[in-house]
C-alpha positions as CSV (number, residue, x, y, z in Angstrom):
1,X,15.0,21.6,11.1
2,X,15.9,23.4,7.9
3,X,16.6,22.0,4.4
4,X,14.9,21.3,1.2
5,X,13.2,18.1,-0.1
6,X,11.9,17.1,-3.5
7,X,8.9,14.8,-3.4
8,X,7.7,13.0,-6.6
9,X,4.3,11.8,-7.7
10,X,2.7,15.0,-6.4
11,X,-0.7,13.8,-7.8
12,X,-1.0,11.2,-5.0
13,X,-2.2,11.4,-1.5
14,X,1.0,9.7,-0.5
15,X,3.1,12.6,-1.7
16,X,0.6,15.1,-0.2
17,X,1.1,13.6,3.2
18,X,4.9,13.5,2.9
19,X,4.8,17.2,1.9
20,X,2.6,18.1,4.9
21,X,4.7,16.1,7.3
22,X,8.0,17.6,6.3
23,X,6.7,21.1,6.0
24,X,5.4,21.0,9.5
25,X,8.9,20.0,10.6
26,X,10.4,23.1,9.0
27,X,11.5,21.5,5.7
28,X,10.9,23.4,2.5
29,X,9.2,21.0,0.1
30,X,9.2,21.1,-3.7
31,X,6.6,18.7,-5.1
32,X,6.9,17.4,-8.6
33,X,4.9,15.3,-11.1
34,X,4.6,14.5,-14.8
35,X,1.0,15.9,-14.7
36,X,0.3,19.6,-14.8
37,X,-2.4,19.7,-12.2
38,X,-1.3,17.4,-9.3
39,X,-3.1,17.8,-6.0
40,X,0.0,18.6,-4.0
41,X,0.6,21.6,-6.3
42,X,-2.3,23.3,-4.6
43,X,-1.1,22.7,-1.1
44,X,-0.2,25.6,1.2
45,X,2.6,23.3,2.5
46,X,4.4,23.2,-0.9
47,X,7.3,25.7,-1.2
48,X,7.6,25.1,-4.9
49,X,6.4,22.9,-7.8
50,X,8.1,21.2,-10.7
51,X,7.4,19.0,-13.7
52,X,9.3,16.1,-15.1
53,X,8.9,13.6,-17.9
54,X,6.9,10.5,-17.0
55,X,9.4,7.8,-16.1
56,X,7.1,5.2,-17.7
57,X,7.4,7.0,-21.0
58,X,11.1,8.0,-21.1
59,X,13.2,6.7,-18.1
60,X,16.4,8.6,-19.2
61,X,14.5,11.9,-19.5
62,X,12.9,11.4,-16.1
63,X,16.3,10.9,-14.5
64,X,17.8,13.9,-16.3
65,X,14.8,16.1,-15.3
66,X,15.0,15.1,-11.6
67,X,18.7,16.0,-11.6
68,X,18.0,19.4,-13.1
69,X,15.3,20.1,-10.5
70,X,17.7,19.0,-7.7
71,X,20.3,21.4,-8.9
72,X,18.0,24.3,-9.7
73,X,16.1,24.0,-6.4
74,X,19.1,23.2,-4.2
75,X,17.5,20.0,-3.0
76,X,19.0,18.2,0.0
77,X,16.8,15.1,0.1
78,X,14.9,13.3,-2.7
79,X,11.8,11.4,-1.6
80,X,10.5,9.2,-4.5
81,X,6.9,8.0,-4.3
82,X,5.2,4.8,-5.5
83,X,6.8,3.0,-8.5
84,X,9.0,6.0,-9.2
85,X,11.0,4.7,-6.2
86,X,12.2,1.8,-8.3
87,X,13.4,4.1,-11.0
88,X,15.4,6.2,-8.6
89,X,16.8,3.1,-6.9
90,X,17.9,1.7,-10.3
91,X,19.8,5.0,-11.0
92,X,21.1,5.4,-7.4
93,X,24.7,5.9,-8.6
94,X,23.6,9.0,-10.6
95,X,21.6,10.6,-7.8
96,X,23.8,9.8,-4.8
97,X,26.5,12.4,-5.4
98,X,23.9,15.2,-5.6
99,X,21.2,14.4,-3.1
100,X,20.4,12.5,0.1
101,X,18.5,9.2,-0.2
102,X,17.3,6.5,2.2
103,X,16.6,3.6,-0.1
104,X,17.4,-0.1,-0.4
105,X,19.1,-1.4,-3.5
106,X,17.0,-1.8,-6.7
107,X,17.4,-5.6,-6.9
108,X,16.3,-6.1,-3.2
109,X,13.2,-3.9,-3.9
110,X,12.2,-6.0,-6.9
111,X,12.8,-9.1,-4.9
112,X,10.1,-8.0,-2.5
113,X,7.8,-6.4,-5.1
114,X,7.8,-9.4,-7.4
115,X,5.4,-12.0,-6.2
116,X,7.4,-14.9,-7.7
117,X,10.7,-14.0,-5.9
118,X,8.9,-13.0,-2.7
119,X,7.7,-16.6,-2.4
120,X,11.2,-17.9,-2.2
121,X,12.4,-15.3,0.3
122,X,9.4,-15.9,2.5
123,X,10.0,-19.6,2.5
124,X,13.7,-19.1,3.4
125,X,12.7,-16.8,6.3
126,X,9.9,-19.0,7.6
127,X,7.2,-16.5,6.9
128,X,3.9,-18.3,6.0
129,X,2.0,-17.5,2.9
130,X,-1.4,-18.8,1.6
131,X,-1.3,-21.8,-0.8
132,X,-0.5,-20.4,-4.2
133,X,0.1,-21.8,-7.7
134,X,1.4,-20.1,-10.8
135,X,-0.9,-19.8,-13.9
136,X,1.9,-21.4,-15.9
137,X,1.8,-24.5,-13.7
138,X,-2.0,-24.6,-14.0
139,X,-1.9,-24.4,-17.8
140,X,0.8,-27.0,-18.0
141,X,-1.0,-29.4,-15.6
142,X,-4.7,-28.5,-15.5
143,X,-5.4,-31.3,-13.0
144,X,-3.7,-29.1,-10.3
145,X,-6.9,-27.0,-10.2
146,X,-8.9,-30.0,-8.8
147,X,-6.7,-30.2,-5.8
148,X,-6.9,-26.6,-4.7
149,X,-9.2,-25.1,-2.0
150,X,-11.7,-22.5,-3.2
151,X,-12.3,-19.7,-3.7
152,X,-9.1,-18.8,-5.5
153,X,-7.9,-15.3,-6.2
154,X,-6.0,-14.7,-9.5
155,X,-3.5,-11.8,-9.4
156,X,-0.7,-10.3,-11.4
157,X,2.9,-11.1,-10.7
158,X,3.7,-7.4,-9.9
159,X,1.4,-4.7,-8.7
160,X,-2.0,-4.5,-10.4
161,X,-4.2,-3.3,-7.5
162,X,-7.7,-4.3,-6.7
163,X,-8.8,-3.8,-10.4
164,X,-6.5,-6.7,-11.5
165,X,-7.9,-9.4,-9.1
166,X,-10.4,-12.0,-10.2
167,X,-12.1,-14.6,-8.0
168,X,-12.7,-18.2,-9.1
169,X,-15.1,-20.4,-7.2
170,X,-14.5,-23.6,-9.2
171,X,-11.7,-25.3,-10.9
172,X,-13.4,-24.7,-14.3
173,X,-13.5,-20.9,-13.7
174,X,-9.9,-20.9,-12.5
175,X,-8.7,-22.6,-15.7
176,X,-10.8,-20.2,-17.8
177,X,-9.1,-17.2,-16.1
178,X,-5.7,-18.8,-16.5
179,X,-6.3,-19.3,-20.3
180,X,-7.4,-15.7,-20.7
181,X,-4.4,-14.3,-18.9
182,X,-1.8,-16.7,-20.2
183,X,1.2,-18.4,-18.5
184,X,2.8,-15.0,-17.7
185,X,-0.5,-13.7,-16.3
186,X,0.2,-14.1,-12.6
187,X,-0.7,-16.4,-9.7
188,X,-3.7,-18.0,-8.1
189,X,-4.0,-17.9,-4.3
190,X,-6.4,-19.4,-1.9
191,X,-8.8,-16.9,-0.4
192,X,-8.6,-16.8,3.4
193,X,-11.0,-15.4,6.0
194,X,-9.4,-13.2,8.6
195,X,-8.3,-9.7,9.7
196,X,-6.6,-7.5,7.1
197,X,-3.4,-6.3,8.8
198,X,-0.7,-4.0,7.4
199,X,2.7,-3.5,8.9
200,X,5.0,-0.6,8.0
201,X,8.7,-0.3,9.0
202,X,11.7,1.9,8.4
203,X,15.2,0.5,8.5
204,X,18.7,2.0,8.4
205,X,21.4,-0.4,7.2
206,X,19.7,-3.4,8.7
207,X,18.6,-1.6,11.9
208,X,14.9,-1.2,12.7
209,X,14.1,2.5,13.3
210,X,10.3,2.7,13.3
211,X,7.3,0.5,13.0
212,X,3.5,0.8,12.8
213,X,0.6,-1.7,12.5
214,X,-3.0,-1.1,11.5
215,X,-6.1,-3.1,10.4
216,X,-8.1,-2.4,7.3
217,X,-11.8,-2.1,7.9
218,X,-13.1,-0.8,4.5
219,X,-11.7,-0.8,1.0
220,X,-11.9,0.6,-2.5
221,X,-12.3,-0.8,-5.0
222,X,-14.5,-3.3,-3.3
223,X,-13.6,-5.9,-2.4
224,X,-10.0,-6.1,-3.4
225,X,-8.7,-2.6,-3.2
226,X,-6.8,-0.2,-0.8
227,X,-7.9,0.5,2.7
228,X,-10.3,3.5,3.1
229,X,-10.8,3.0,6.8
230,X,-8.2,1.8,9.2
231,X,-7.6,1.4,12.9
232,X,-4.4,0.8,15.0
233,X,-3.7,-2.7,16.3
234,X,-0.9,-4.8,17.6
235,X,-0.2,-8.0,15.7
236,X,3.0,-9.8,16.8
237,X,2.8,-12.5,14.1
238,X,2.6,-10.0,11.2
239,X,5.2,-7.7,12.7
240,X,7.6,-10.6,13.2
241,X,7.0,-11.7,9.6
242,X,8.0,-8.4,8.0
243,X,10.9,-8.0,10.3
244,X,12.2,-11.4,9.3
245,X,12.2,-10.4,5.6
246,X,13.9,-7.1,6.1
247,X,16.5,-8.4,8.5
248,X,17.4,-11.0,5.9
249,X,17.9,-8.3,3.3
250,X,19.8,-5.9,5.7
251,X,17.2,-3.4,4.6
252,X,17.4,0.4,4.2
253,X,14.4,2.6,3.8
254,X,10.6,2.2,4.2
255,X,8.6,-0.9,3.5
256,X,5.0,-2.0,4.1
257,X,3.5,-5.5,4.0
258,X,0.0,-6.9,4.0
259,X,-1.1,-9.9,5.9
260,X,-4.3,-11.9,6.5
261,X,-4.4,-12.9,10.2
262,X,-6.5,-16.0,10.8
263,X,-7.5,-15.9,14.5
264,X,-7.6,-19.7,15.0
265,X,-4.4,-20.2,13.0
266,X,-6.0,-22.5,10.5
267,X,-7.9,-21.2,7.5
268,X,-6.9,-24.0,5.2
269,X,-3.7,-22.4,4.0
270,X,-0.3,-23.9,4.0
271,X,1.9,-22.7,6.8
272,X,4.7,-21.5,4.7
273,X,5.5,-23.4,2.5
274,X,5.5,-25.4,-0.5
275,X,3.7,-25.0,-3.8
276,X,3.8,-26.8,-7.1
277,X,7.5,-26.0,-7.4
278,X,8.4,-26.6,-3.8
279,X,8.9,-23.0,-3.0
280,X,7.1,-20.6,-0.6
281,X,3.5,-19.6,-1.3
282,X,2.4,-16.2,-2.5
283,X,-0.5,-14.0,-3.0
284,X,-1.1,-11.0,-5.1
285,X,-2.2,-7.5,-4.1
286,X,-3.5,-7.9,-0.6
287,X,-4.9,-4.9,1.3
288,X,-8.4,-6.1,0.5
289,X,-8.2,-9.6,-0.8
290,X,-10.5,-11.0,1.9
291,X,-13.3,-8.7,2.9
292,X,-16.9,-8.8,3.9
293,X,-19.9,-7.8,1.7
294,X,-20.8,-4.1,1.3
295,X,-21.8,-2.5,4.6
296,X,-19.5,-4.8,6.6
297,X,-15.9,-4.1,7.7
298,X,-13.1,-5.6,5.8
299,X,-12.7,-8.8,7.8
300,X,-14.5,-12.1,8.0
301,X,-17.7,-12.0,10.1
302,X,-16.6,-14.8,12.3
303,X,-13.4,-13.0,13.4
304,X,-12.9,-11.5,16.8
305,X,-13.3,-8.0,18.0
306,X,-15.9,-7.0,15.5
307,X,-18.0,-4.9,17.9
308,X,-14.9,-3.3,19.4
309,X,-13.6,-2.3,15.9
310,X,-16.9,-0.6,15.1
311,X,-17.0,1.2,18.5
312,X,-13.4,2.4,17.9
313,X,-14.2,3.6,14.4
314,X,-17.1,5.7,15.8
315,X,-15.0,7.5,18.3
316,X,-12.0,8.1,16.0
317,X,-9.6,6.6,18.6
318,X,-8.5,3.1,19.1
319,X,-8.9,1.5,22.5
320,X,-5.1,1.5,22.5
321,X,-5.0,5.1,23.6
322,X,-1.9,4.1,25.7
323,X,0.5,1.3,25.0
324,X,-2.4,-1.2,24.9
325,X,-3.7,-1.5,21.4
326,X,-6.2,-4.2,20.3
327,X,-4.1,-7.3,19.9
328,X,-4.7,-9.7,17.0
329,X,-3.2,-13.1,17.6
330,X,-3.2,-16.1,15.2
331,X,-1.4,-17.1,12.1
332,X,-0.3,-14.2,10.0
333,X,-0.1,-15.1,6.3
334,X,1.9,-12.7,4.1
335,X,0.0,-11.4,1.0
336,X,2.1,-8.6,-0.5
337,X,5.0,-6.3,0.1
338,X,5.4,-2.6,-1.0
339,X,9.1,-1.7,-0.7
340,X,8.3,2.0,-0.8
341,X,6.0,4.6,0.7
342,X,2.5,3.1,0.8
343,X,-1.1,4.3,0.3
344,X,-2.2,4.5,3.9
345,X,0.9,6.4,5.1
346,X,-1.3,9.1,6.6
347,X,-2.5,6.6,9.3
348,X,1.0,6.2,10.7
349,X,1.7,10.0,10.6
350,X,-1.6,10.7,12.4
351,X,-0.7,8.3,15.1
352,X,2.7,10.0,15.6
353,X,4.9,7.5,13.8
354,X,6.2,10.1,11.3
355,X,7.9,8.0,8.6
356,X,8.6,10.9,6.2
357,X,10.3,12.9,9.0
358,X,12.5,9.9,9.9
359,X,13.3,9.2,6.3
360,X,14.4,12.8,5.9
361,X,16.6,12.7,9.0
362,X,18.3,9.5,7.8
363,X,18.8,10.8,4.3
364,X,20.5,13.8,5.8
365,X,23.0,11.5,7.6
366,X,21.4,11.8,11.0
367,X,21.3,8.5,12.9
368,X,19.8,9.6,16.2
369,X,16.1,9.5,15.3
370,X,13.7,9.7,18.2
371,X,10.6,7.6,17.7
372,X,7.6,7.4,20.1
373,X,7.5,4.0,21.8
374,X,3.8,3.8,22.6
375,X,1.7,6.3,20.7
376,X,-2.1,6.3,20.9
377,X,-4.0,4.3,18.5
378,X,-6.2,6.1,15.9
379,X,-8.8,5.6,13.2
380,X,-8.2,7.2,9.8
381,X,-9.9,7.5,6.5
382,X,-9.1,8.0,2.8
383,X,-12.0,10.3,2.0
384,X,-11.8,10.3,-1.8
385,X,-11.6,6.5,-1.8
386,X,-14.5,6.2,0.5
387,X,-16.6,8.5,-1.6
388,X,-15.9,6.3,-4.6
389,X,-16.6,3.2,-2.6
390,X,-20.0,4.5,-1.4
391,X,-20.9,5.6,-4.9
392,X,-20.1,2.2,-6.4
393,X,-21.9,0.3,-3.8
394,X,-25.0,2.6,-4.1
395,X,-25.2,2.0,-7.8
396,X,-24.9,-1.7,-7.3
397,X,-27.4,-1.9,-4.4
398,X,-30.8,-3.4,-5.0
399,X,-32.3,-1.4,-2.2
400,X,-30.7,2.0,-2.7
401,X,-32.8,3.8,0.0
402,X,-31.9,1.1,2.5
403,X,-28.2,1.4,1.5
404,X,-28.3,5.1,2.2
405,X,-30.1,4.6,5.5
406,X,-27.5,2.1,6.6
407,X,-24.6,4.2,5.5
408,X,-25.9,7.2,7.5
409,X,-26.3,5.1,10.6
410,X,-22.7,4.0,10.4
411,X,-21.3,7.4,11.2
412,X,-17.6,7.1,12.1
413,X,-15.4,9.8,13.6
414,X,-11.8,9.7,12.5
415,X,-8.6,11.3,13.7
416,X,-7.4,12.3,10.2
417,X,-8.1,12.0,6.5
418,X,-5.5,11.0,4.0
419,X,-6.5,13.6,1.5
420,X,-8.5,16.4,3.2
421,X,-7.5,19.0,5.8
422,X,-9.7,22.0,6.7
423,X,-6.6,24.1,7.0
424,X,-5.5,23.0,3.5
425,X,-8.6,22.3,1.4
426,X,-7.4,23.0,-2.1
427,X,-5.6,19.7,-2.7
428,X,-8.8,17.7,-2.3
429,X,-10.5,20.1,-4.7
430,X,-7.7,19.7,-7.2
431,X,-7.8,15.9,-6.8
432,X,-11.6,15.9,-7.5
433,X,-11.1,18.0,-10.6
434,X,-8.4,15.7,-11.8
435,X,-10.6,12.7,-11.3
436,X,-13.4,14.4,-13.3
437,X,-11.0,15.3,-16.2
438,X,-9.6,11.7,-16.1
439,X,-13.1,10.3,-16.4
440,X,-13.9,12.5,-19.3
441,X,-10.7,11.6,-21.1
442,X,-11.4,7.9,-20.6
443,X,-14.9,8.2,-21.8
444,X,-13.7,9.8,-25.1
445,X,-10.8,7.4,-25.5
446,X,-8.2,10.0,-24.9
447,X,-4.7,9.1,-23.6
448,X,-3.4,10.0,-20.2
449,X,0.0,10.1,-18.7
450,X,1.3,6.7,-17.7
451,X,1.4,6.0,-13.9
452,X,2.9,2.6,-13.9
453,X,5.3,0.4,-15.8
454,X,3.9,-1.5,-18.7
455,X,5.3,-4.9,-18.1
456,X,7.4,-6.1,-15.1
457,X,10.4,-4.8,-13.2
458,X,13.4,-7.0,-14.0
């Protein structure tokens, strides 16, 4: 396959994996970013690099810059990454005459991304979500807090990541957090014990093209961050949940959703349905909302298949080396939706579900996309995130020697890393250098390029 693609957010491991995937398929990839030293700039897979204005500082200049790059580099397909996807979707009419895209409409993206609107859509589609209450409702009627099940997790309305999650064990603490954050500060959601399951799908005008499901075993930041260790699973409940949402929206493009799967189907959550305003329940950022303590996998200790998951992680391949993946049954509670390329994209690519390749084909107008029906299951790791996780847990450990001993005993072989490849080592070094520079700038109170919208997408 020949052609040229432009991939944004080159500083991220998501863009790096898209670049690798497309380059291996014969596509010439130009990677671009607002930062001067993005990790993908150092990749041998990049055919070119480019800079643009940060969209979170000047949206109009960002759009103009991308259009200039598209014209100068003779780009066939634009692949926006992370929140820059929403910017491109919002200006779809300007991009469409010049470059191929495979994106849903901006308003549908925000409907899934925004936790308030997601609640209503999930309720309409019959997709269960854990019991949730808005901070505005708590502040207006503090007595609501006494009737909730605890612990509660307080999360922002849009995005935020693990850093923005706070846990409340009592009504008093929940109300304290609500007062600190204010009525517009987000939502509180019951914390459930269960498997952390993520489902990723690609649609073309309402037609499902490709799908992948995996379980999160470890996270960073702990305990409410992104997955650093994952294994392939089958989870019919979670898969049906995301498909119901995307079918209802007649979706186009990629999308990933996070679920908590409660094996016995209980967990104390509402089955789908009604909160203080009678609408569907919601949770915030959810890849690691419900995880074990340091040294354990990111699932409740009482859940099934714990020994099997550890054994699979040690071999680097799931027991589903054929069509038979570990199957997780039970109630699947929707936590969050990312209507764009997601952090653990490398897991699907390593398994053979090559979402970047399929996106490119669809954006080029090709509709006959061959997708493997029963690829082997794999175990994958985000190395940089895992290094930061281990470092943070080591610093926090009371018995540091014991922590090191335990970590060394838990050796796990993986099929692929998100951010490191022996055949292409420079991006990992560039990322490490960037992290060091960022830490120094933060320590001295220096500003950095904005990476996310200040406020909410409307």
